[in-house]
N, C-alpha and C positions, 0 to 999 in steps of 0.2 A: 669587430665583425670579420668572420673569415668566409670568403665565397670561393667555391670551385667552379670555374669556368670550363665548360666542355666544348672544344673546337673540333672542327673536322680536320684542319691541318695548320702548319705553321706558315703556310704561304699566304700573303696578303693579296690574293688574286681576284677577289670578288668584293662587292660592296659589303656583304655580311662579315667578311673577315676584317675589312677595315673598321666596321662599326664595333665589332668585338674588341679589337685591339684599342680603339679609342676609349670604350667604356672601361676596359681593364686599366689603362693608364690614368684616367681621370678619377676612377674610384680609388686607386692607390693614393693619388694626390689628396684625397678627401679623408684618408686615414683607414681605408678598408684594406685588409689583406686579401689579395686576389691570387689564387693558384690556378695556372692553366693546365688542362690535362688534354692530351691528344691520343686517339687510338693509334696502336703500333703494329697491329696484326690484321692487315686486310686479307680478305679471302682470295683464293686463286681467281683469276680472271673468269667471270661467270658469263653464260650466254646471255643474250639481249634480255630475254623474257624473266631472267632471274636477277637482273641488275638491281632492281628495287630491293629485293630481299637481301642481296649482298651488302647493299649500303647500309641497311638497317642493322644487320648482324655485326657489321664492322664495329659499331659502337658498344657492342656487348663485350669486346675484348677489354674494355675499361674496367670491367670487374677485377681484373688482376690488380688494379690500383685501388680497390675499394677501401682498404684501410686508410690510406692517405685522404681519399676524398671524403670519407665519413668523418674525419676530424674537423671538417669545415662546419659552419653553421647552416649553410644552405648550398644548393647547386643551382646554377644557371646554365641552361644549354639552349641551342637554337632548334626550334621545332621539336623533332622527335629524338634529338641527340641524348637526352637524359633518360631514355626509355628504361634502361637496365636498372635505374635507381628507383623507380616508382613504388617498389614494395619495400623500400628501406625507410626507416623513421626519419631520415633527414628531409626537411622540406625542399620541394623542387619547384623552380620557376622556369617556364618555358617561354622563350622570346620568338615571336613570330614577326619577321620582317615581311613575309608574304606567306601564301598557302598553296600547296600543290594542287588543291581542288580548284583554287582560283585560276592557276595556270591552265588546267584541263578545261575548264569552263570557257576560258577566254579565247583559246586558239582554235580557229575553224579548220575545216577540210578546205583544200584548194578549190574544189568543185562548188563550195558554198560562197566563194567570193564574187564580187562583181567582175565584169569583164576586164575593166582596166587594171585591177590588182591581180586577178588571176594570170593575165598575160605576163606580168613581171615574174611570177614563179615558173611559168612555162619556159620563159627566156632564160632564167637562171638554170634551170634543168638542162636545156639544150646546150648551154655553155659548159655544162658539168661542174658548176659551182656547187649544186646540190645533187645528191644521188637520186632523190625520189621527191615527189609532190606532197607526200604525207609520210610521217614516220610509220614504220611497219606495225609497231605495236606501241599502245600507251600503258601496257600492263605495269611496267616498273614504275612509273610515276603514280599509277593507281594504288599500287602496293604502299609506296611512300605516303600517299594522301591518307590512306586508311590508318597507318600507324600515327601520322600527325594528329588525326582526330582523336585517337585513343589517348595519347599523350595529353593533348589539350583539355580533354575532359577529366583526366585524372591528376593533372598537376595542381599544386596549391595555389599558384598564381600564374596567370597568362598575361604576357605583355604583347600588345598589338602596337604596331608602329604608325597606324593611321586609322581613321574611321572605317575605311573600306576593309581593312584587315579585321578590325573588331567585328563588323557585320558578318564577315566570312565565319569567324569563330563563333559568333552567336547562332548562326544558321546551323551549325552542327551540334549544338547543345552545351556549349561552355556556359556555365552560370554567369550572369552579368556581375554578380558580386566578386567573382574572381578574375574578372578582365580589367586590365588597366591599359589605357592609351598612353604610351610614352613615345613621343616623336624622336626620330633619329637626329643626329647632329652632324655637322661637318668640321673638319679640322680648323684651327685657328688661321692657318696660312692661306685660306680661301679669302679672308676678310681684308678689304684694302679700303682705306678711307680717302685716298687721293681723289681728286676731281676726275671724273669720267672724260675720256677722250673719244667721243662718239664720232664714228666715221661718217663721211657724207653719204655714201650708199650702203644700206645694210647687206650683209651676207647672210646666207642660210647656214646654220650650224647644227650639227649633231654631236652630242657629247655622251658617252657611257658605252655600256656593254651592248653589242649588236647582234650576238648569238654566233653560232658556227654551223648548226645543222637546220633542217627545215623547220623543226618545232621551235627551237629557241629563236630562230630568225623571225618566225611568224609572231612569236610573243612579243619581240621587240619592234615588230612592225617595219621590217626592212622594206617590204613592198610598199608601204604608205611613204616611207622616206624616199625611195627612188622615184615614185610617182610625183611627189611634190618638187623634188630637185628637177625633174624633167619638165615641170610645168612653168619653170622660170629659167629658161636656157642661158639668159645673159647675166644672171646673178652669180656672183662668187659663191661656191659651196665648200664648206670644211667639215670633214667628218673626223672627229677624234674618238676613235672607237676601239673597243677591246674585243678582239675576236681571234680565234684559232684558224679561222678559214682564210688562208692566203689567196685563194682563187677569187673569193668575193672582193677582197681589196683591190686586186688587179683588174677585175671586171668592172667595178664601179669607176675606177680611174679612166678606164678606156670608154666606158658607155654613157657616162654622165658628164655633160658639158661643164666646163670651168669648175672641176671638182678636184679636190686634194684629200686623200685619206691618210691620216696619221695614225698608224696602227700601234696599239699597246704601248702608249706613252706612259712613262712613270708618273704615278699620282702627283708627286711633288712638282713635276714639270709642267702639268697642264694649266695652272694659272697663268704662267707666262705665255702660254701658246694662245691664250684668250685675250691678251692685252690689245692686240690690234683689231679685236672684233666687237669691242664695246658698242652697245646700241644696235647690234645685230639681231636676227631672229634665232631663237633656240627652239628647234622642233623636236617635240617629245612624241613620237608616233606608236608608243607601246600600246598593246592590247591589254596588258595587265602589269601593274606595278604595285608592290606592297607600300613603298614610300617614295621612291625615286630620288636618290641622292643626286643624281645628275642634274634634276630640275633645280635643286637648292644650289648646287655648286655652279651652275651656269648663271642663275639669278645673282649670285654673289659677286660675279664678275661683271655685272651690267648688261647681261643678254636678256632680251625680252622674250618670254616663253610663248609659243603657241603649242598647246598641249592638250591631248585627249584627257578625259576625265579619270585619270588613274592615280593611285597612290595618294599623296598629300595634296595633289593639285586642286580638287574640288574644295578644300579646306582653306586654301590661301589665295587663289587667283580671283581677282575682281577684273572682269572684262574692261578693257580700255584704260585700266589704271596701272596694273603691274604685269599685264600679259592678257592672253585669251584662251579660254576653254573652248574646244571644238568637239563636234560629234562625228563629223565625217571630212572627207577630203575636200569637198566643195567649201566647207566653212574654213578649213585650214587655208586654202588658197585665197579666200577673201580676206583673212586676217593678214596674210603676207602682203597682198596688194595694198591694204590699208597702211601698213607700216612702210611700205615702199614710197608711198606718196606723202608721208609725214616729213616734216623738216627735221634736220638733225637736232634742233632744240626740242622739238615735240617728242622725238624718240628719247632724248636725254631725260626728259621728265619721267617717262615710263621706265627707263633703265634705272633711274635712281629709286623709284618705288619698288622695283624688283629687288634692288640690292638691299633696301631697308628691310623688305620682307625676309630675305635670306638671313639676315643678321640675328633674327630670333632663334635660329636653329644652331645654337652654339653648345659646346660641350659642357659648360656649367649648368645649362638647363637640364640636359639628359641625366647628369649625375644626381641632381636634386630629386628628380622623378623616380630614378631607380632606388635611391635610398629610401624613399617614402614607401615603395612597394616592399622592399626588403624588411624594413621595420615593421610593416603591418603583418607580414608573414611570420616574422619572429615573435611578435607580441601574441599572435594567436597560439604559436607554438608554446609559449610560456604560460599561457592561460588554460592550456589544455583544450582549447576550442578548435584547434587546427584539424582540418579534414584528415591530414596524414596520420593523426593519432589512431585512426581506425585501420591503418595498414598493418599488415602481419608479415 
C-alpha cells in the first residue's frame, strides 16, 4: 500500500504536525509506503481579508507534483489540504483533528463574556499584550471553514479524532457511512510505569498551546486560566505553553502569583518537566478542542485533569475517578478545592486512574484504525463502488 501524505510544512510546530509525523512513522513500521508532500510555492503576503484564500491556494501548488502523487494508492490530507485532488480518480481521505467552524462557533466576542473574564481581556489590552479585544475580521477563517466543508462532503473517507469532531462533520452533511472516528495517539516516550511520586500539595498546571492573538487565546481559554490561577494565590502554578506572544509570557509571570511560565519547551523535554508535578491539577480551559493531545499527555504523567467538555474529554473523564469535567469557572474552582483537601494517597489513586486512561491512546492503536479505513476505501475502489469512480 502506498499513501501520499499532504502536509502544511516540515516543521513539527503544532499538534497536527506531531500527529502526522507519528502516523507516518508507525504506518511505515506496519509495512505501508508513506510519501510526504509539502507545498513549495506560497503566494505573496496577502492582506488580512484574503489570508484564508491564500492558505487554500497554497495547496494547489502541489499539482506540480501530481505525477508522483497519483502513483500512490490513496491520498491523506488534513482537512482541506487535498482539495486540488478531489477531481482525480485517486481516493482521498481527509483527516479532521478539529474544524474551523467549531473554532468560529466557540470563540465569543469580549462583550459577551461575564464581568470577571471580560476584565482579563481589558487588562491584557491595557498592558499591550493584545492589540484588540476582538479580531478585526473572521473572514479568513470563514473562507477556510467553507472549503473544509466542501472537502469533507466530497472526500471518499473522513476521519474524525473524537465524537465532537464527528458531530461537527455530520452537522454539515458528511454521510455517516463515510465518517470514521480514529482517536489520536501520543508518542511512547510519554508512558512511564514507575511509581508515581505524588507531591504533598498539588500545583496548578497548564500544558499545551496557549495562542498568540486575541482569537487563538480566547479559543484556548487564557482568560479562564488566569482567572483560575488568581483564585488560588498561594498555590504553585506552572504553565508549559507554546506561544509566539512573548509579552503574554512576561505579563503572566508579573501578574499571577507563584507562577512560572516555561515557553516553547521542546516536546521531548516536557515529560521530564512534569516529573515533580505528579498528583497536581491539569487545567484545560479551552473553549474548543478537536481532540486535546495536552489532556492525554498530562494524564500520562500522573496529572489529574480539570477540563471543560472539549475534545476527547467527555468520552474518557469519569468525575472523581480520573479527573473532573466542568461547565464553568465555579465548577472548576470547586474541583480544585476538592483536590486541595485530598490526601496525597487519595490523589495518587486518581492520578493512577488518569495514567491508565492515557495508556490506551498509543500509536499501535491509531495505526490499526487507520489501516482499517484505508483497506475499506481501497476495497470499494477495487469493487467499483467507490464514490470517486464518479469523478471526472
